[in-house]
Backbone bond lengths (Angstrom), bond angles and torsions (degrees), N, CA, C in turn:
res aa  C-N    CA-C-N  psi(-1)  N-CA   C-N-CA  omega(-1)  CA-C   N-CA-C  phi
1 M - - - 1.432 - - 1.670 104.09 -
2 P 1.359 108.89 137.98 1.513 114.61 -179.79 1.484 109.16 -72.93
3 R 1.382 111.52 149.48 1.499 121.19 179.85 1.546 108.63 -76.01
4 S 1.281 108.08 145.49 1.473 118.52 178.83 1.570 109.44 -93.23
5 N 1.323 112.68 129.84 1.489 117.74 -177.97 1.548 114.30 -100.49
6 R 1.432 115.48 14.09 1.378 117.67 174.12 1.508 112.07 -74.44
7 P 1.398 117.96 144.65 1.434 117.81 179.15 1.467 109.46 -71.62
8 R 1.227 121.38 154.66 1.538 126.02 -171.52 1.592 106.93 -111.15
9 R 1.267 115.35 21.83 1.530 121.05 179.26 1.457 108.16 -77.37
10 P 1.374 116.64 153.96 1.420 122.89 -176.72 1.628 105.41 -73.03
11 A 1.266 114.91 150.18 1.447 117.98 176.70 1.414 115.06 -68.74
12 G 1.320 120.02 140.15 1.452 129.70 177.16 1.443 109.85 86.70
13 R 1.219 124.92 17.79 1.472 127.53 -176.83 1.544 111.10 -68.15
14 H 1.340 114.30 -33.41 1.490 117.04 -177.65 1.564 114.03 -88.05
15 E 1.345 118.30 11.22 1.350 119.26 -178.24 1.617 107.98 -86.30
16 A 1.338 120.50 160.93 1.376 128.64 177.85 1.572 108.83 -65.13
17 P 1.373 112.72 136.67 1.500 114.49 -179.74 1.482 109.76 -61.15
18 A 1.422 113.88 155.15 1.468 119.98 -175.36 1.576 105.84 -63.36
19 G 1.366 110.11 142.40 1.465 121.63 178.11 1.535 114.19 79.75
20 E 1.310 116.76 3.58 1.509 120.64 -177.54 1.585 103.28 -120.68
21 P 1.357 114.90 112.23 1.457 113.34 -175.24 1.575 111.64 -70.29
22 G 1.316 119.28 154.56 1.334 125.13 -179.67 1.509 105.84 -80.54
23 D 1.422 116.24 118.87 1.458 125.51 -169.25 1.464 101.31 -107.75
24 L 1.342 118.03 109.80 1.552 125.76 -177.54 1.550 108.81 -67.62
25 S 1.460 113.05 -42.05 1.445 113.97 -178.80 1.515 116.89 -63.75
26 R 1.268 117.68 -25.36 1.501 121.76 175.96 1.494 108.77 -70.69
27 I 1.419 121.09 -38.62 1.364 120.39 176.76 1.554 112.82 -72.24
28 L 1.368 117.27 -39.53 1.456 120.64 179.65 1.601 113.45 -72.59
29 Y 1.200 118.07 -37.98 1.515 121.04 -171.25 1.546 109.13 -112.80
30 G 1.279 124.73 -1.48 1.382 119.65 -179.81 1.628 116.60 89.21
31 G 1.249 114.25 -16.66 1.403 119.76 178.33 1.524 114.57 80.74
32 Q 1.213 118.12 161.84 1.521 122.95 178.37 1.431 108.71 -103.97
33 H 1.369 117.97 143.74 1.386 119.68 177.00 1.617 103.79 -145.85
34 S 1.307 114.16 160.26 1.510 116.18 175.63 1.471 115.53 -104.07
35 E 1.346 116.91 145.09 1.368 122.60 -174.41 1.626 106.09 -135.68
36 V 1.323 114.31 144.25 1.451 114.22 174.61 1.515 110.40 -105.46
37 R 1.359 123.76 130.20 1.463 127.28 -177.89 1.504 98.75 -136.97
38 H 1.275 111.52 132.35 1.547 122.37 169.54 1.488 110.13 51.54
39 G 1.361 115.40 39.03 1.398 120.43 176.29 1.546 118.77 77.95
40 R 1.340 111.14 1.59 1.547 119.78 177.57 1.539 110.81 -109.10
41 E 1.258 120.54 144.85 1.469 127.00 178.00 1.593 104.05 -92.13
42 Y 1.366 114.85 132.46 1.417 120.50 -179.52 1.553 105.97 -127.53
43 T 1.340 116.83 149.44 1.401 124.26 170.98 1.583 108.31 -96.93
44 V 1.232 119.11 124.46 1.560 116.80 -177.50 1.549 109.42 -123.86
45 Q 1.262 112.06 141.44 1.505 118.79 -177.34 1.525 107.93 -141.16
46 A 1.392 111.95 121.13 1.493 117.62 177.71 1.469 111.25 -68.04
47 I 1.364 122.90 143.69 1.410 125.07 178.58 1.593 105.78 -118.24
48 A 1.332 119.55 125.71 1.378 118.35 177.36 1.446 115.87 -74.77
49 G 1.286 125.65 154.04 1.491 126.36 179.67 1.432 112.11 -53.34
50 T 1.284 118.91 -36.60 1.407 123.50 -172.92 1.479 112.67 -77.14
51 S 1.370 115.50 -17.00 1.510 117.44 -177.75 1.582 110.98 -96.30
52 S 1.365 116.13 -9.81 1.438 118.53 -179.39 1.563 113.18 -93.22
53 S 1.293 118.36 118.49 1.381 120.47 -171.20 1.623 119.35 -116.14
54 K 1.435 105.48 -4.69 1.473 111.11 178.06 1.508 110.32 -136.92
55 P 1.346 115.83 157.02 1.492 116.94 -177.57 1.475 111.33 -78.92
56 Y 1.407 117.97 146.22 1.387 128.29 176.85 1.467 108.53 -125.05
57 I 1.369 114.58 161.27 1.524 124.46 174.36 1.495 106.56 -106.21
58 C 1.364 116.52 118.76 1.406 120.73 172.14 1.466 117.37 -66.05
59 P 1.383 121.32 119.85 1.560 117.50 -177.63 1.501 113.00 -63.07
60 S 1.314 125.36 -17.11 1.344 125.47 -174.22 1.657 112.96 -80.76
61 C 1.438 108.83 -52.31 1.383 115.69 -171.84 1.592 114.64 -107.64
62 S 1.385 111.88 -2.83 1.419 124.45 -176.60 1.706 112.01 51.82
63 L 1.271 114.74 28.68 1.473 119.52 171.10 1.644 111.10 -96.79
64 T 1.237 117.28 157.20 1.403 117.56 173.95 1.457 116.60 -77.67
65 I 1.241 114.36 137.82 1.508 122.47 170.38 1.505 107.78 -94.35
66 E 1.407 113.73 105.86 1.517 120.88 -172.51 1.570 107.73 -68.06
67 P 1.396 111.46 154.19 1.435 110.43 173.33 1.569 112.59 -67.48
68 G 1.363 109.78 143.64 1.400 119.57 -173.11 1.431 119.50 86.30
69 T 1.388 113.68 8.74 1.455 123.43 177.99 1.563 109.84 -95.34
70 P 1.281 118.20 122.34 1.597 115.26 173.31 1.552 110.37 -64.45
71 H 1.256 112.31 141.04 1.544 119.59 -171.01 1.548 106.50 -154.34
72 M 1.381 110.48 -173.11 1.575 122.35 178.58 1.418 110.03 -122.43
73 V 1.369 120.35 138.10 1.315 125.48 166.24 1.565 110.39 -106.74
74 V 1.334 113.34 129.43 1.465 118.26 -170.05 1.436 110.43 -134.10
75 W 1.369 117.56 138.93 1.497 124.23 179.27 1.464 107.04 -151.80
76 R 1.363 115.61 155.45 1.484 123.85 -177.08 1.362 111.27 -70.22
77 A 1.292 117.86 129.53 1.524 125.16 177.34 1.552 111.84 -86.09
78 D 1.379 114.41 -18.04 1.482 115.84 -175.70 1.519 115.89 -124.60
79 G 1.308 112.30 36.60 1.445 121.48 -173.88 1.567 109.12 -61.10
80 L 1.288 118.84 162.42 1.415 123.15 178.13 1.507 116.77 -84.62
81 F 1.459 115.20 -24.17 1.348 120.16 -172.98 1.495 116.51 -96.28
82 G 1.392 116.84 7.32 1.313 121.48 -175.10 1.547 121.15 99.65
83 E 1.273 118.41 169.97 1.516 122.79 -179.02 1.441 115.43 -62.56
84 E 1.323 119.24 -40.30 1.463 124.06 -179.15 1.480 111.58 -62.09
85 A 1.340 116.80 -42.06 1.499 123.83 -176.30 1.577 103.58 -73.23
86 D 1.184 123.88 -30.66 1.490 128.99 -178.26 1.502 108.08 -72.31
87 L 1.320 115.50 -45.28 1.484 117.63 -178.90 1.583 108.20 -71.11
88 A 1.337 120.02 -35.11 1.495 119.89 176.90 1.550 109.84 -68.90
89 A 1.377 119.79 -20.69 1.492 116.89 -179.74 1.520 106.90 -101.06
90 R 1.359 125.05 19.05 1.390 122.35 173.79 1.667 113.15 -60.88
91 R 1.387 109.44 153.08 1.418 110.06 -176.97 1.567 105.02 -135.62
92 H 1.285 117.60 153.69 1.484 123.74 -177.77 1.674 107.32 -97.21
93 W 1.119 122.77 126.17 1.503 124.13 -179.64 1.513 106.55 -119.37
94 H 1.280 110.29 152.43 1.571 119.76 164.30 1.568 103.61 -67.55
95 T 1.317 117.09 139.79 1.404 121.95 179.29 1.473 111.03 -58.41
96 H 1.310 125.48 -40.10 1.462 124.16 172.88 1.545 116.06 -65.90
97 C 1.286 112.68 -38.39 1.503 117.82 179.18 1.505 106.29 -65.11
98 W 1.289 126.80 -37.11 1.440 127.33 178.70 1.471 110.18 -68.05
99 R 1.233 117.16 -46.06 1.501 122.42 -176.73 1.509 111.39 -61.22
100 I 1.246 117.02 -32.48 1.544 120.02 -177.80 1.592 112.37 -97.76
101 F 1.303 115.09 0.77 1.479 118.75 179.34 1.544 108.96 -72.96
């Protein structure tokens, strides 16, 4: 008898847990999370290659992040001048450059 290639997982396994709303932005944009680097807290968001449409300069290596390249957007989460100033000062990093920062 031939082998069946169907997965044997229970139905509904890929659904959001009960009580947690399905957040489409987290799926599309990777969601935001906080990281602490060099004693400062940063908010980090992954950007998919399909979502990037302009070139940016990486603050670590000073090379251009070409449109269509997946990368990270990073801004201070604990800035002195408030959330609006932190968002205005966000920078686009190569994923590798952010990991080694």
